[in-house]
Biopython code that builds the backbone (N, CA, C, O; Angstrom):
import numpy as np
from Bio.PDB.StructureBuilder import StructureBuilder

atoms = [
    (1, "UNK", "N", (-11.979, 22.540, -8.090)),
    (1, "UNK", "CA", (-11.363, 23.372, -7.606)),
    (1, "UNK", "C", (-9.788, 23.285, -8.267)),
    (1, "UNK", "O", (-9.294, 22.196, -7.976)),
    (2, "UNK", "N", (-9.159, 23.866, -8.819)),
    (2, "UNK", "CA", (-7.745, 24.310, -9.435)),
    (2, "UNK", "C", (-6.595, 24.695, -8.300)),
    (2, "UNK", "O", (-6.604, 25.654, -7.528)),
    (3, "UNK", "N", (-5.664, 23.713, -8.432)),
    (3, "UNK", "CA", (-4.647, 24.742, -7.772)),
    (3, "UNK", "C", (-3.279, 24.148, -8.416)),
    (3, "UNK", "O", (-3.427, 23.018, -8.880)),
    (4, "UNK", "N", (-2.120, 24.637, -8.518)),
    (4, "UNK", "CA", (-1.048, 25.281, -9.059)),
    (4, "UNK", "C", (0.004, 25.181, -8.100)),
    (4, "UNK", "O", (0.283, 26.008, -7.232)),
    (5, "UNK", "N", (0.730, 23.757, -8.408)),
    (5, "UNK", "CA", (1.636, 23.412, -7.684)),
    (5, "UNK", "C", (3.203, 23.251, -8.316)),
    (5, "UNK", "O", (3.129, 22.601, -9.359)),
    (6, "UNK", "N", (4.757, 23.689, -7.967)),
    (6, "UNK", "CA", (5.700, 23.601, -8.597)),
    (6, "UNK", "C", (6.450, 22.417, -8.132)),
    (6, "UNK", "O", (7.070, 22.312, -7.074)),
    (7, "UNK", "N", (6.305, 21.531, -9.078)),
    (7, "UNK", "CA", (7.135, 20.070, -8.782)),
    (7, "UNK", "C", (8.609, 20.428, -9.034)),
    (7, "UNK", "O", (8.979, 21.329, -9.788)),
    (8, "UNK", "N", (9.502, 19.524, -8.234)),
    (8, "UNK", "CA", (11.133, 19.517, -7.762)),
    (8, "UNK", "C", (10.892, 18.247, -9.767)),
    (8, "UNK", "O", (9.891, 17.536, -9.859)),
    (9, "UNK", "N", (11.725, 18.273, -10.710)),
    (9, "UNK", "CA", (11.913, 18.236, -11.990)),
    (9, "UNK", "C", (12.340, 16.508, -11.701)),
    (9, "UNK", "O", (12.453, 15.746, -12.661)),
    (10, "UNK", "N", (12.528, 16.083, -10.424)),
    (10, "UNK", "CA", (12.841, 15.054, -9.887)),
    (10, "UNK", "C", (11.570, 13.899, -9.952)),
    (10, "UNK", "O", (11.299, 12.815, -10.470)),
    (11, "UNK", "N", (11.051, 14.839, -9.130)),
    (11, "UNK", "CA", (9.709, 14.221, -8.982)),
    (11, "UNK", "C", (8.241, 14.182, -10.175)),
    (11, "UNK", "O", (7.432, 13.322, -10.523)),
    (12, "UNK", "N", (8.499, 15.667, -10.510)),
    (12, "UNK", "CA", (7.600, 15.381, -11.719)),
    (12, "UNK", "C", (7.417, 14.475, -12.816)),
    (12, "UNK", "O", (6.402, 14.081, -13.390)),
    (13, "UNK", "N", (9.335, 14.103, -13.060)),
    (13, "UNK", "CA", (9.867, 12.813, -13.899)),
    (13, "UNK", "C", (8.935, 11.502, -13.758)),
    (13, "UNK", "O", (8.207, 10.841, -14.499)),
    (14, "UNK", "N", (9.492, 11.473, -11.942)),
    (14, "UNK", "CA", (8.734, 10.025, -11.399)),
    (14, "UNK", "C", (7.491, 10.260, -11.091)),
    (14, "UNK", "O", (7.009, 9.677, -10.119)),
    (15, "UNK", "N", (6.674, 11.211, -11.894)),
    (15, "UNK", "CA", (5.050, 10.672, -11.557)),
    (15, "UNK", "C", (4.538, 10.214, -13.080)),
    (15, "UNK", "O", (3.690, 9.373, -13.375)),
    (16, "UNK", "N", (5.446, 11.161, -14.038)),
    (16, "UNK", "CA", (4.960, 11.015, -14.884)),
    (16, "UNK", "C", (5.563, 9.773, -15.871)),
    (16, "UNK", "O", (5.316, 9.819, -17.076)),
    (17, "UNK", "N", (6.176, 8.924, -15.440)),
    (17, "UNK", "CA", (6.896, 7.331, -15.255)),
    (17, "UNK", "C", (6.000, 6.752, -14.629)),
    (17, "UNK", "O", (5.445, 5.940, -15.369)),
    (18, "UNK", "N", (5.470, 6.772, -13.350)),
    (18, "UNK", "CA", (4.236, 6.015, -12.512)),
    (18, "UNK", "C", (2.819, 5.675, -13.446)),
    (18, "UNK", "O", (2.011, 4.746, -13.467)),
    (19, "UNK", "N", (2.966, 6.766, -14.084)),
    (19, "UNK", "CA", (1.496, 7.288, -14.957)),
    (19, "UNK", "C", (1.363, 6.640, -15.605)),
    (19, "UNK", "O", (0.359, 5.972, -15.854)),
    (20, "UNK", "N", (2.596, 6.660, -16.181)),
    (20, "UNK", "CA", (2.932, 5.525, -17.741)),
    (20, "UNK", "C", (2.779, 4.345, -17.556)),
    (20, "UNK", "O", (2.083, 3.722, -18.358)),
    (21, "UNK", "N", (3.410, 3.641, -16.390)),
    (21, "UNK", "CA", (3.485, 2.393, -16.259)),
    (21, "UNK", "C", (2.074, 2.023, -15.847)),
    (21, "UNK", "O", (1.446, 1.317, -16.637)),
    (22, "UNK", "N", (1.538, 2.368, -14.819)),
    (22, "UNK", "CA", (0.083, 2.082, -14.961)),
    (22, "UNK", "C", (-0.847, 2.351, -15.756)),
    (22, "UNK", "O", (-1.931, 1.822, -15.511)),
    (23, "UNK", "N", (-0.739, 3.230, -16.929)),
    (23, "UNK", "CA", (-1.090, 3.282, -17.880)),
    (23, "UNK", "C", (-2.743, 4.038, -17.549)),
    (23, "UNK", "O", (-3.861, 3.682, -17.921)),
    (24, "UNK", "N", (-2.234, 5.357, -16.583)),
    (24, "UNK", "CA", (-3.808, 5.917, -15.948)),
    (24, "UNK", "C", (-3.147, 7.585, -16.420)),
    (24, "UNK", "O", (-2.017, 7.994, -16.155)),
    (25, "UNK", "N", (-4.156, 8.283, -17.124)),
    (25, "UNK", "CA", (-3.785, 10.098, -16.678)),
    (25, "UNK", "C", (-3.095, 10.726, -15.272)),
    (25, "UNK", "O", (-3.478, 10.714, -14.102)),
    (26, "UNK", "N", (-1.976, 11.245, -15.888)),
    (26, "UNK", "CA", (-1.460, 12.005, -14.716)),
    (26, "UNK", "C", (-1.917, 12.507, -13.350)),
    (26, "UNK", "O", (-1.449, 12.581, -12.214)),
    (27, "UNK", "N", (-3.478, 12.936, -14.227)),
    (27, "UNK", "CA", (-3.923, 13.656, -13.087)),
    (27, "UNK", "C", (-4.403, 12.628, -12.196)),
    (27, "UNK", "O", (-4.346, 12.837, -10.984)),
    (28, "UNK", "N", (-4.916, 11.435, -12.686)),
    (28, "UNK", "CA", (-5.236, 10.353, -11.685)),
    (28, "UNK", "C", (-4.760, 9.977, -10.902)),
    (28, "UNK", "O", (-5.149, 9.798, -9.748)),
    (29, "UNK", "N", (-3.555, 9.729, -11.509)),
    (29, "UNK", "CA", (-1.877, 8.925, -10.304)),
    (29, "UNK", "C", (-2.106, 10.260, -8.575)),
    (29, "UNK", "O", (-2.132, 10.047, -7.363)),
    (30, "UNK", "N", (-2.203, 11.356, -9.319)),
    (30, "UNK", "CA", (-1.661, 12.242, -8.320)),
    (30, "UNK", "C", (-3.179, 12.309, -7.511)),
    (30, "UNK", "O", (-3.157, 12.487, -6.293)),
    (31, "UNK", "N", (-4.480, 12.164, -8.210)),
    (31, "UNK", "CA", (-5.961, 12.686, -7.577)),
    (31, "UNK", "C", (-5.463, 11.459, -6.501)),
    (31, "UNK", "O", (-5.192, 11.584, -5.307)),
    (32, "UNK", "N", (-5.438, 10.206, -7.359)),
    (32, "UNK", "CA", (-5.513, 8.928, -6.446)),
    (32, "UNK", "C", (-4.869, 8.785, -4.726)),
    (32, "UNK", "O", (-5.313, 8.418, -3.639)),
    (33, "UNK", "N", (-3.227, 9.461, -5.422)),
    (33, "UNK", "CA", (-2.509, 9.745, -4.550)),
    (33, "UNK", "C", (-2.973, 10.275, -3.596)),
    (33, "UNK", "O", (-3.093, 9.629, -2.555)),
    (34, "UNK", "N", (-3.341, 11.514, -3.666)),
    (34, "UNK", "CA", (-3.480, 12.421, -2.224)),
    (34, "UNK", "C", (-5.358, 11.910, -1.449)),
    (34, "UNK", "O", (-5.799, 12.007, -0.304)),
    (35, "UNK", "N", (-5.935, 11.428, -2.646)),
    (35, "UNK", "CA", (-6.890, 10.588, -2.096)),
    (35, "UNK", "C", (-6.009, 9.714, -0.889)),
    (35, "UNK", "O", (-6.079, 10.082, 0.284)),
    (36, "UNK", "N", (-5.275, 8.665, -1.245)),
    (36, "UNK", "CA", (-5.135, 8.035, -0.232)),
    (36, "UNK", "C", (-4.395, 8.325, 1.555)),
    (36, "UNK", "O", (-4.452, 7.797, 2.665)),
    (37, "UNK", "N", (-3.603, 9.737, 0.747)),
    (37, "UNK", "CA", (-2.762, 10.023, 1.944)),
    (37, "UNK", "C", (-4.141, 11.041, 2.934)),
    (37, "UNK", "O", (-4.163, 10.885, 4.154)),
    (38, "UNK", "N", (-5.135, 11.969, 2.300)),
    (38, "UNK", "CA", (-5.906, 12.213, 3.223)),
    (38, "UNK", "C", (-7.258, 11.449, 3.766)),
    (38, "UNK", "O", (-8.207, 11.957, 4.362)),
    (39, "UNK", "N", (-7.095, 10.303, 3.445)),
    (39, "UNK", "CA", (-8.231, 9.372, 3.902)),
    (39, "UNK", "C", (-7.550, 8.450, 4.880)),
    (39, "UNK", "O", (-8.087, 7.428, 5.309)),
    (40, "UNK", "N", (-6.243, 8.891, 5.241)),
    (40, "UNK", "CA", (-5.774, 8.147, 5.840)),
    (40, "UNK", "C", (-5.443, 9.201, 7.595)),
    (40, "UNK", "O", (-4.695, 10.150, 7.831)),
    (41, "UNK", "N", (-6.699, 8.193, 8.724)),
    (41, "UNK", "CA", (-6.723, 9.113, 9.600)),
    (41, "UNK", "C", (-5.513, 9.155, 10.461)),
    (41, "UNK", "O", (-4.883, 8.193, 10.022)),
    (42, "UNK", "N", (-4.752, 9.699, 11.468)),
    (42, "UNK", "CA", (-3.718, 9.664, 11.983)),
    (42, "UNK", "C", (-3.259, 8.780, 13.226)),
    (42, "UNK", "O", (-3.842, 8.666, 14.304)),
    (43, "UNK", "N", (-2.174, 8.233, 12.849)),
    (43, "UNK", "CA", (-2.283, 7.158, 14.109)),
    (43, "UNK", "C", (-2.136, 6.284, 13.654)),
    (43, "UNK", "O", (-1.244, 5.503, 13.986)),
    (44, "UNK", "N", (-3.369, 5.985, 12.250)),
    (44, "UNK", "CA", (-3.345, 4.732, 11.505)),
    (44, "UNK", "C", (-2.786, 4.526, 10.417)),
    (44, "UNK", "O", (-3.029, 3.654, 9.583)),
    (45, "UNK", "N", (-1.827, 5.540, 10.408)),
    (45, "UNK", "CA", (-0.792, 5.316, 8.828)),
    (45, "UNK", "C", (0.302, 3.973, 9.304)),
    (45, "UNK", "O", (1.193, 4.095, 10.144)),
    (46, "UNK", "N", (0.038, 2.925, 8.680)),
    (46, "UNK", "CA", (0.817, 1.530, 8.715)),
    (46, "UNK", "C", (2.443, 2.044, 8.593)),
    (46, "UNK", "O", (2.802, 3.078, 8.029)),
    (47, "UNK", "N", (3.298, 1.089, 9.245)),
    (47, "UNK", "CA", (4.872, 1.286, 9.018)),
    (47, "UNK", "C", (4.864, 0.411, 8.211)),
    (47, "UNK", "O", (5.606, 0.726, 7.280)),
    (48, "UNK", "N", (4.419, -0.521, 8.070)),
    (48, "UNK", "CA", (4.650, -1.909, 7.275)),
    (48, "UNK", "C", (4.358, -1.877, 5.973)),
    (48, "UNK", "O", (3.253, -1.485, 5.597)),
    (49, "UNK", "N", (5.478, -2.356, 4.964)),
    (49, "UNK", "CA", (5.502, -1.561, 3.469)),
    (49, "UNK", "C", (4.362, -2.502, 3.097)),
    (49, "UNK", "O", (3.867, -3.475, 3.666)),
    (50, "UNK", "N", (4.148, -1.954, 2.088)),
    (50, "UNK", "CA", (3.129, -3.030, 0.608)),
    (50, "UNK", "C", (3.466, -4.176, 0.569)),
    (50, "UNK", "O", (2.543, -4.987, 0.506)),
    (51, "UNK", "N", (4.791, -4.678, 0.587)),
    (51, "UNK", "CA", (5.243, -5.950, 0.703)),
    (51, "UNK", "C", (4.393, -6.604, 1.722)),
    (51, "UNK", "O", (3.264, -7.082, 1.614)),
    (52, "UNK", "N", (5.186, -6.518, 2.728)),
    (52, "UNK", "CA", (4.323, -6.980, 3.647)),
    (52, "UNK", "C", (3.235, -6.888, 4.088)),
    (52, "UNK", "O", (2.851, -7.647, 4.978)),
    (53, "UNK", "N", (2.592, -6.083, 3.655)),
    (53, "UNK", "CA", (0.598, -6.565, 4.040)),
    (53, "UNK", "C", (0.360, -7.219, 2.930)),
    (53, "UNK", "O", (-0.585, -7.995, 3.070)),
    (54, "UNK", "N", (0.880, -7.225, 1.772)),
    (54, "UNK", "CA", (0.324, -8.142, 0.673)),
    (54, "UNK", "C", (0.604, -9.588, 0.438)),
    (54, "UNK", "O", (0.357, -10.358, -0.490)),
    (55, "UNK", "N", (1.343, -9.724, 1.859)),
    (55, "UNK", "CA", (2.216, -11.201, 1.636)),
    (55, "UNK", "C", (0.866, -12.090, 2.227)),
    (55, "UNK", "O", (0.253, -11.774, 3.247)),
    (56, "UNK", "N", (0.707, -12.664, 1.806)),
    (56, "UNK", "CA", (-0.593, -14.077, 1.420)),
    (56, "UNK", "C", (-0.433, -15.158, 2.573)),
    (56, "UNK", "O", (-1.288, -15.745, 3.236)),
    (57, "UNK", "N", (1.374, -15.240, 2.587)),
    (57, "UNK", "CA", (1.495, -16.816, 2.961)),
    (57, "UNK", "C", (2.049, -17.820, 2.007)),
    (57, "UNK", "O", (2.188, -17.636, 0.798)),
    (58, "UNK", "N", (2.354, -18.911, 2.677)),
    (58, "UNK", "CA", (2.704, -20.430, 1.922)),
    (58, "UNK", "C", (1.772, -21.139, 2.065)),
    (58, "UNK", "O", (1.053, -21.254, 3.058)),
    (59, "UNK", "N", (1.689, -21.981, 0.492)),
    (59, "UNK", "CA", (0.533, -22.636, 0.229)),
    (59, "UNK", "C", (0.710, -23.781, 1.082)),
    (59, "UNK", "O", (-0.393, -24.034, 1.566)),
    (60, "UNK", "N", (1.590, -24.605, 1.501)),
    (60, "UNK", "CA", (1.894, -25.714, 2.252)),
    (60, "UNK", "C", (2.236, -25.312, 3.623)),
    (60, "UNK", "O", (2.908, -26.199, 4.150)),
    (61, "UNK", "N", (2.008, -24.216, 4.473)),
    (61, "UNK", "CA", (2.288, -23.895, 6.110)),
    (61, "UNK", "C", (0.428, -23.735, 6.539)),
    (61, "UNK", "O", (-0.375, -23.159, 5.805)),
    (62, "UNK", "N", (0.224, -24.114, 7.304)),
    (62, "UNK", "CA", (-0.704, -24.140, 8.227)),
    (62, "UNK", "C", (-0.564, -22.503, 8.653)),
    (62, "UNK", "O", (0.392, -21.872, 9.105)),
    (63, "UNK", "N", (-2.197, -22.029, 8.241)),
    (63, "UNK", "CA", (-2.504, -20.660, 8.953)),
    (63, "UNK", "C", (-2.471, -20.874, 10.513)),
    (63, "UNK", "O", (-2.400, -21.794, 11.328)),
    (64, "UNK", "N", (-2.570, -19.423, 10.462)),
    (64, "UNK", "CA", (-2.292, -19.027, 12.163)),
    (64, "UNK", "C", (-3.080, -19.708, 13.246)),
    (64, "UNK", "O", (-2.678, -20.269, 14.266)),
    (65, "UNK", "N", (-4.638, -19.475, 12.656)),
    (65, "UNK", "CA", (-5.794, -19.841, 12.807)),
    (65, "UNK", "C", (-6.009, -20.661, 13.392)),
    (65, "UNK", "O", (-6.575, -20.767, 14.480)),
    (66, "UNK", "N", (-5.230, -21.911, 12.205)),
    (66, "UNK", "CA", (-5.349, -23.467, 12.651)),
    (66, "UNK", "C", (-4.963, -24.172, 14.120)),
    (66, "UNK", "O", (-5.193, -25.331, 14.465)),
    (67, "UNK", "N", (-4.489, -23.405, 14.665)),
    (67, "UNK", "CA", (-3.540, -23.443, 16.047)),
    (67, "UNK", "C", (-4.327, -22.766, 17.328)),
    (67, "UNK", "O", (-3.918, -23.026, 18.460)),
    (68, "UNK", "N", (-5.593, -21.794, 17.119)),
    (68, "UNK", "CA", (-5.925, -21.122, 18.013)),
    (68, "UNK", "C", (-7.235, -22.210, 19.205)),
    (68, "UNK", "O", (-7.548, -22.077, 20.388)),
    (69, "UNK", "N", (-7.657, -23.191, 18.148)),
    (69, "UNK", "CA", (-8.479, -24.465, 19.051)),
    (69, "UNK", "C", (-7.652, -25.092, 19.027)),
    (69, "UNK", "O", (-8.096, -26.204, 18.741)),
    (70, "UNK", "N", (-6.262, -25.163, 19.191)),
    (70, "UNK", "CA", (-5.530, -26.619, 19.938)),
    (70, "UNK", "C", (-4.937, -25.760, 21.149)),
    (70, "UNK", "O", (-4.448, -24.631, 21.183)),
    (71, "UNK", "N", (-5.169, -26.741, 22.143)),
    (71, "UNK", "CA", (-4.210, -26.781, 23.276)),
    (71, "UNK", "C", (-2.628, -26.406, 23.226)),
    (71, "UNK", "O", (-1.723, -26.974, 22.615)),
    (72, "UNK", "N", (-2.606, -25.675, 23.764)),
    (72, "UNK", "CA", (-0.863, -25.303, 24.133)),
    (72, "UNK", "C", (-0.232, -26.725, 23.968)),
    (72, "UNK", "O", (0.572, -26.867, 23.047)),
    (73, "UNK", "N", (-0.496, -27.698, 24.704)),
    (73, "UNK", "CA", (0.607, -28.851, 24.871)),
    (73, "UNK", "C", (0.445, -29.539, 24.031)),
    (73, "UNK", "O", (0.584, -30.629, 24.586)),
    (74, "UNK", "N", (0.092, -29.872, 22.320)),
    (74, "UNK", "CA", (-0.333, -30.025, 21.325)),
    (74, "UNK", "C", (0.450, -29.421, 20.275)),
    (74, "UNK", "O", (0.794, -30.075, 19.291)),
    (75, "UNK", "N", (0.697, -28.414, 20.407)),
    (75, "UNK", "CA", (1.622, -27.645, 19.441)),
    (75, "UNK", "C", (2.844, -28.294, 19.444)),
    (75, "UNK", "O", (3.296, -28.792, 20.475)),
    (76, "UNK", "N", (3.696, -28.351, 17.865)),
    (76, "UNK", "CA", (4.560, -29.499, 17.935)),
    (76, "UNK", "C", (5.906, -28.157, 18.561)),
    (76, "UNK", "O", (7.049, -28.515, 18.845)),
]
sb = StructureBuilder()
sb.init_structure("model")
sb.init_model(0)
sb.init_chain("A")
sb.init_seg("    ")
for serial, (resi, resn, name, xyz) in enumerate(atoms, 1):
    if name == "N":
        sb.init_residue(resn, " ", resi, " ")
    sb.init_atom(name, np.array(xyz, "f"), 0.0, 1.0, " ", f" {name:<3s}", serial, name[0])
structure = sb.get_structure()
């Protein structure tokens, strides 16, 4: 299927810039963006930013899972 849309100039320039930064064709960037948007079911769209979702924690801080097996009275 082929669809033609008119993009505002600022959006067009943003897409071109992002495609260049990612070193992917513009069409690939647009298709991936549309796929991500359409594969997200309603109600499951995250309100968290990518920065928060990609956070892996601090290497010297114990993982929260390490506290699950400890009785509450032993917590610091």
